[in-house]
N, C-alpha and C positions, 0 to 999 in steps of 0.2 A: 456151682458153674455148672452153665448151661452144657448140654451134650451136644456133639458136632455133629451135621448131617453134610453130605455132600450129595449136591442134585445133578444128575449128568441127561444131556439130552441134546443131538445133535438137531437142534430146530431154532428159531426165534421165539424166544422164552415170551416174550411180552404179547406173543401171538397163538403161544402154543397153552388153550384150555385145561387142559390134564398136568402141567406141569402148575402152571398158575392156582390149580387149586391146592397140589403138593402144598406149594409156599402158603396159601392161605391158612393152608392146616396145621403148617407145622411153626410158624415164623415167632410165633407168639413163646412158645416153651423150648425152641432149640436154636443152635446156632446154623445159620444156613448159608453156605458156600454153593452158588448157583452157576452152572456153566454150559452154554450154547451157544449158538451161530449170533444170536443177540440176545441184549442183556435183558432180565426182565423186567428192571426198573422197578421193582416192587420195594416200597422204603423198610420191609423188615428183612431184606436180604443183607445179611455182612458183609459177605464176598459174591458179588454181581459181576461175572465175568463172561467176555464172548471171545473164548479160545479158538473155537472150533473154528475153522477156516475151508470154505467148500470153493474157493475161489479157482483153486489150480485146475479143477477138475475136466475144463472146457479144451485147455491147451494141447495141441494136438499132439507133440511128443508124448508128453505124459499121457495123453488118453492112450496112444498106442501100445506104451510101458503098460501100463493097468489091462489093456486086451491083453497082453502077452501070458501077465502073470496071473489074469484071471482062467483061461483057457488052459494054459500048463498046470493051475491047480497050487499057484506058488501063493498060499494065501495068505501066510503070514509076511511075507514082505509085500504084499498088496496091501494089508492092512496097515501095518506099522509104516506108514508115511510118516515124512519129514512134521506134519502138522497133529497127527495124532500120537506121533512122541513127544513133542513139543507141549501136548497135552499132559501127557503123561509125566513128566517132569514137572512140570509147574505144579502140577499136585500130590505127586507122590513125597514130597518132600513136608506134607503135612500130615497129621494124623484125624481120623474120623471113626466116631461110633457107628455110623452107619453110612452105606452107598444106598443112596435112591437112582437105579438106571430107568431109562424112560426109552424102551423099544430095544431092537436088539443092535445096532449100529454102533452104541457106544457101550456095548458088555464087555469086547476084549477088556478096554482100559481100567474099566470098573473091576473086572477080575485082576488083574496087573496090581492095582493100588489094594483091594482087599487082600490078597497074598500075602504082603508085606507085614501085616498085624492080625491076618483071621479074622477081617473085617465084613460082618455080613450084609448082604446086599438084598434090597427089595427090588423087583424087577416089576414094574408096570409096563406090560408088552404091549399096552395099546391094543394094536389090532392084530392081525396074522399077514406076515410079511414073505414067510415063507413058499407061499405057492408063486407059479410061475406068471405073475403078474404084467410081464415085461415081453414085447414081441423084438424079433431080429433075429440073427444067428446066436449071440451071445447070452439068450435070454435064460438059457440051461444051465449054462455055465455059472450065470448071476446066481440064480437061484440056487446053484451048489454053495457057492461062498457064503450067501446068507445062511443059509443052514448049518456052516463051518462056525461061522459067528456063533450061531446061538448054542450049539450042541457040544462045541469045546471050551464054552464058560461058564459052567453052572455051579463048578463045586463050592461056590459062597454064597447062591444066590438062595434064601431061607424063605421068600415067597413071593408069588406071580399073582398078578391081577391083570383083566384084561376085560372086554366091552360088553360081550353078547352072551349069551347062556351058550347059542352055537360055536363061538369062537373057542369056548372053555371046552364040548366037546371036542374042538378040533386039536387042541393041543395036549387033550387026554389020549387022543385016538394015534395021534402022528408022533407024538414024543413022549408020552408016557408022562404028561406035567399034570399037577393038579393044580388050576387058578383059580383062586376068587372074582366073583362078579365086582367089578368096579365100572359103571358105566357113565357116560358123557353128560349127565344131568346138569345143566347150569344151576348160577346162584339163583334165589327168589327174585322176580320183578314185582313190585306190587304195581301191576297194572292192571287195566280193567279191557274187557272185549270193547270195543266199537262197533255201534250199530251199523250193520249194511245199508247200502243204497242199491237201489234194484236198478238204479240207471248207470252206476258207476261201480263196478264189483272189481275190487283192485286185488291182484295176485302178485305177489312175490316170490322170487329165486333166488340167492344169494352163493358167492364161493367161489370156486378157481375155474379160471376158463381154459378147459384141458376138453382137446378133440375129444378122448373117448367117454367122455359123458352127453357128447351127443345131444348140445344142446337146442341144438337146429330142431327135433322133436318135441320140444316147449314149445317152441316158438310157433311150429306147423300147428299145435294142437290148439293155442288161445286164438291164432288168427283163424282157424276155422271155425270161430262163433261168433255169435253175433257183438257187435260193436261196443256194448256194454262191459265186456270182459276187457279188461288191461292188464299186462303183463309188464312187471320191470324186474329186468336180472339186473342185479349189481354184482361185476365182475372186477375178480383181482387182477394183476397184470401178469400173470405170469407166463402167458405165453401171448404177447403181441397181434403176433399174426393169425392169432386164431378169434380173438377177440376183435382185431381189425374185420375180418370176413364175417363175423355175428353184426356187426355196425353195419355194413354194408349189405348184409339179407335183411335187415329191418329198415335202411334207409327211409322207406315210402310206405314204412307200416305204422300206420297209424294207433294201432294196439298192442305193440312192443316195443320198449326202451332200453336200449343197452347203456347200463351207466357205470361209474365208479365204485368200486368196493367199498363197503361199510365201513369206516372205523370201529375198532374192536368193541370198545368199551358203549357203543352205539347198537350194537344189529338189535337187540329186543324191544327197543324203545320204536326204533325205525321199522321192522316187522309190525308192531302194534299199530302202524296207522293202515294197514293192509286187512285183507278180508280173506284170502286163502293164500298157504304156503303151499307152494309145489316142489318134486322134490323128485328127479329119476334119476335110481343106480343102476346103472345096467351091471347084471352079473357076469361081469367078463373073467371073474377069477371067485377064488373062495373067499378072500377077504371082503370082495364085494357083497357076493353073496348073501353073507351073513351078517355084515356091517350092522352097526347101531350108532350112526356119527351125531356128531354136535348138532347137526343141522335140526334134526326132529326136536330137542329138547330146546332151542331156540325161537322154534315156531310155537311150543307150548307156552314158553315164558313170555312170548309174543301177543298168546292170545287170538291163533289166528286160526281158523280152520284148517286143515291138513290134506292134501291131494298127493299120494306116492304111488310108485308102481310098487309091485307085488316082493319088494324085498322081507323075507322073512321077519326079523326081529324087529324092523321098522312096522310091520304091517299087527304084528300081535301086541305093541305099546298101542296103536293107533284105534287095534278094534278093541281092546282090551276097557280103554278110557272113550271109546265113542268118538273120538276127535277128528272123524274125515271117514273119506273115501279109500280107497284100494284098488287100481286100475286091473282090469283082468290080466293085462302083459305090459309090456313097454312100447309101445308103440303110441302114435300120435294121436291115432283115431281113438283107442282104448284111454287114453287120457284126457281127450276132449270130454269124451263119453262120460267119465267119471265127475268132471267138475260141470258137465249140464246137467248132471242129476241132481245135483245141489240148488234146492230152491233157497231163496232168500231166508227163510224162516229154518231153513235145515241147518244154512251156513252159520245162523245167529246160535243156535243148539249147540252146535258144536263148537262154537266160540267159548259159549258156557261152559261147555266140559272143558275145555284145555283151562279154564278159569280153575276147574276142581282140579284135575290132573298138576298143574302150577306148585298145589298146597303140597303136593305128595313126592312129585318127580324134581326134587331141585338139588343143588348139592350138599345142604346141609346135613344129609344122610352119609354123602360120599367125605366128607371132612372130619365128619364121628369117626369112620371108617380106615382112614388114612392115619389117624392119630394111634388107633387101636392096633393098628399093625405095627407101627414105628414102636409104640409104648410094648408091646410081646417081643419084639426081637430083641428091645433094650433090654 
């Protein structure tokens, strides 16, 4: 009889690469129950559930209650909302051999379920969420609440993973937690670099439309270059107002287009049609400063040259494999300078290097690592 594993994450599992990687690693060996805000839609999942409900957060009366509890440090009452209690009671009637908890927001639920049968928890922290990344009057209070979720629910956690060496160091320094490295490498795609045309150098950037990412700077950088440089920005609809602002900003710009988000399973193949992958991640907080996000690995598997800002973990990867250039700072001028430094022959060389990196930096090693973690815990 297969061992039972519960996977928890407050995300849409069908669009969460790290959770999908866990499912791909384990579905043929174990019986999986997966719980998120949206189902994984993976055929190997025995119980695919969308129990987490985030809709109630925006109601004004509910929001006032939440803020009151937050500033008065009523953390238990704040966390154990009607929905979180529902998730717990729906799952607690079953027994599991291991719980995989993703990020910190579902950790109290995992802890309460684990307590019933002394079940070991593997916590994939993903990134570093205990930093004051929010702005406004209640940001410090929110930071303390996130620390409460983490530090008060570690009894049954037997293994931690996170995304970059720098974030491993942060967890050790701040919480004396030992994490192993599980990066965001995506699966291997059997693609080849396309030859770069001097007349039409195509640049791609993709992801969330978030004002804090200051996407205007990428638009400004490319717009300052000659007309043979073209930027396509594929953006999600998570902030329609900001996305509409960018559309209006580029309305008469023949070099920049704002496009709809790429379907998750088509990201790498779409990237492969371009020459340069462009990404700026501003160091607005510790997590951004030390991040090693999916995007950099999607560029690698898409076989494009890479231009990024000086984010340490990403810079280390780009320079190690000679995948592209790192700008001197996060300004539009510096970014444009880095792009312009790349001759067509140099772009093609960087593409060849990403082709080699794609053989090494893919999710096959991650899958083996996840299987080993679960096997050891069992």
